[in-house]
N, C-alpha and C positions, 0 to 999 in steps of 0.2 A: 504495500497501500503507500503510494507516497506520500512526503508530508504535505504536498499549499496544490496551488495551483499552480502548473505548466502556463506559463503569453504567451501568444504568440513572437512575440514579441521582442522574450527573454530566448525564444529558439533560431530567431536572427541571430540576437545578439554571437548566442554559441554557435553556430553557423557558422562564421562572419572570427572567429576567435580561433575557430578551428582546420578555418582554411589559410587564413593567412598570420598562422602561430605565435601572435600578440593583441597585450590588449593595445595598445600603440593603434598599430597597423590597424588591427580594430574596429580601432576608431577615427583612425581616417578615410576607411569605405565604408560606417553606415554615418560618418561626416556628425559625431559627436563627441563625448568626451572620454578621456580614459579613464578618468574617475567616479565617469557615467558606467560605464563597457563592466570593470567591477564591482561599482558596484548590482547595475542588477543579475552581473555570474554567482555573484553567495546569496541573492534572493532565487536565485536555479536552481543553486545547488541546496538552500534549503529545504523547496516544498521536491524536491529529489531524494531527500535525505541520505542522499551519499556523496564523494567528492564527483569534480566529470574532469578534471584539469589540474596539472599536476602541475608546476612550476623547470621546466629544465634546463637547469642554463638563464640563458633570458630566451630559451620560446620555452612557450609554451603544447605541453600533450591532452594530450587525453585519455582520461580509464576508459579501461572496461562497458563504463556509465557513459560515458560521456560517446564512445562512441557509437551505443546503440541507440541513445537521440540523433546524434547529426545526421541515422542513416534513415529514422522516421521525421525527423525534422523534414527530410524533401519532400520528401507526399504530404505533408500535409500541413505545409507551407503552400503549394501548389492550390491541395484543396479548400482552403480560406483565399488565394489568390482567386477561382475557379468562380468559388459560395461571390465571393462584393462583386467581379464583373458580370452576374449573369443576375443578380440580383437585381446592382444598378445598370442595366440596360430593362430590366419587364418593369423593371419604377419608372423606367422612359427616363432616369437622367441624366443617360448619356450613353452613345449606343455602344464605347467600353473604349478599346487601346487593345493594340497586337505590339506587340516590338518581333519584328522575324531572324531569320540572322538566316544567309545565302552566300551557298558557295562564288564566286563572282559573277560565273558567266552564266548560274543563273540570273545572278544582282542585271544585265544589266539584256535580261532578250526576258526572262517569264515573269520577273517580277513587277518591272515597271506599268507593262501593256493588264495587271492583274493590277496593280494599288489604284491607279487613272482609274478602274471597270466599277471598284472599290471603293473608292472617295464619289462620283457619279450616285455612285446605285445610295449612301449610308456614310454622308458629308460628317456626319455627327463623330464620325471611331474615326482614333492615330495609328495612325501606323509606324511607325522605326524601322530601324532600319540598318545589321553588321554588317562587315559582309566575317566567314570563320567558313572555313575550308573542314569537310567530318575527318577526324572524329571530334576535330577540339565543341564545332557546330548544336554536335549531339549532348555533349556531356556542359553543353551552358543549357541545350532545355535540360535536363535532368534535372542540372543545381539551382533548378526554375530565374536565371536568363535571359528569360525569353520564353514565345508562346507555342513557337511557330522553329523549326529546321528544317532549311531545303539543304536534300541530300543524298549521297549520294554513294553508290559501291557496282561493285560490278559482278554480277553473278557466276561467271565463267568462273568463280579461281576460285571459286567456294567459297564465299563468301555469303551467300545465301545463310545459310547451315548454321555458319557457325550464329546465331542469333543475335546478334549484337545490338537489335531495336523488333526484341521481342515484349518489353516492354513497354512499347510504345505507340501507340498508331501512327497508324501507318496511307498514308493516298499516295498510288499511287497517281507519277506527271507522264512521265512520256519514258522509252527506250532511247538515250544518247549510242547515235552510233560513231567514233571512233575512226578516222583518217588521218592518212598518210601530210607528210609539206614536206617537199623539199627543194635544195632548188632551183630559177629556173633555168640553169641554164646545165642542172643533171642531165643523165645521164636515161634517169626514168621518168624522166619530169612530162615525156608527151606519151607519155604511156597507160593510162587512165587505169589501172590497177598495180599490184607489186606483191605479189609473196614478204610477208615480214623476213621472212631469213635471207631473200636478197638483200637485203639491207645490212647485214651482218661485217660484215670492214668499214660499216660508213659511223662519223664522230654520229652525239646524239643532243637534244634538246630537249633534256625529262622536264614537266611539272612539278605540282605540290609532291608530300609524301607518301601521300597515299600512289598518288598517276604515277609516281616512281619506280613505287611498290611493285605493281599491275604490272609497268610497261614491261620491269626485271621478268616476269616473273612470266610474261606472255612469250616475250622473248628465248628464257630457256627451256618453254616450253618446244619449240619450231630449232635449240641445240646451239646455240648459241649466247655468251650474258653477252651488251648493249654497253659498251664503252660511253659517257656519258659523262661528255666533259664540262657540260652548264645545266643548271637545271633554277629557273623560277618561280612562282605561280601568275607570272603576271608575261598573257598570253600578248597583247603586244608586244613584246620580246621574245618570244619564243620566235613570230614573225623575222623580229629586224634578225634574231642570227640566223636562221636559216635564210633568209629573203640573202642576209652575207656571205653566202655559204659557206656558215664555219659551222653546217652540221643538220642530221634529222629530222623531221618529234611526227609525231603520231598526238594527236591535241579531237576532244569531238565536236565534235562538230557543233554546238549551240557556246564554242565557244569560239566557233568562225565568223555567227554571222556578226559579231558585231564588230570588229575587226576587216585593215584593212592587207590583203596581200602581200603586199608590195615587194614585187624582187623572188617572193616565193609562189609554188603550185600544189597543188592539193591534188590527191589518189587515192581512190578506195584500197586499202590493204585488204589482207587474203593469212589468215585467217578469220574473221567480218570481227570486229569485237565490240561489243556497244554497255557501256554502263546506265542500271539503270538508278531515273532521275526522280526522287519523293519528296516528301510534304513531312511531315511530324509532326509530333506532338503528344501530350500527354493524358492517358486516359478520362481527364477529368473535367481539364482544359479542353476537348472535340466538342464539351455543351455547354458550350460559351456563346455567344450566337457570333462575335465579331471576329471567331476562331474560325469560324464554324465558316463565316462566310468570304474572309481572305481565304480557307483551302475550299472554295467553288472557284472564286476566280481565279488561283492559285493554276486548279483543272483545268477550264476553260478554256485560260492562257498558253498551259502545254497543249491542249490539246490542234489546236489553232495553229 
């Protein structure tokens, strides 16, 4: 039996201390003072009836009880957010707010169309956007830093079976084909299609860590390990490097929609490789009207 009432504000403070490792860093993150954080932790430990934190040098570590409470806090706080948003929307006070996290090629293609339509239909709904690649974007969703995460994965490489998204509500958006990009003067530039094994001797320009790992796996399944000379998350930079003759690349079609392929040319890659693009949210948040409306608009944008 707990010694008293645990409040949501105490759980937010505990989660901040757990994430930052100190009262002072947690205070900076929460926009309050260190004594306020310390006082709230005392109240929370009193309510729990057991120590939740241990001071280890300059860092605060969680006790077993503290770890258990942090584990439950995320679900509790997500549930509270969902409740507040749904009640406010039903009461007509406001349509709600949605914090969206997307990977860059999704931000430049799917998101603008979806948000323009959402604003036209629901002008009171506020949507903010930040960029992050998966799995970072998915962790932001689980930790309560956003309501929707646009993410992708490569089912061909067995990630689908790993269960990485089993606890989330998944809205499929599209299967994004990967295409080869070579310099305009390259021997395969006019070929239309190329077997990836035919590029075995080329220098490569790779993308984000997940894309990079997938490229290596695909190439190794075709019998070679790619020599990656450059790695960048920025698609215009990839095109610029290819156009300058510094290597070849494989990019999602979605990424090429908003990039000028100056000095480079695209061709189909065999074997065909696709990535699954999805919108993810938490089960509690999926029932929030503003979140559901945003998911619907993202799905419509993807269909077009």
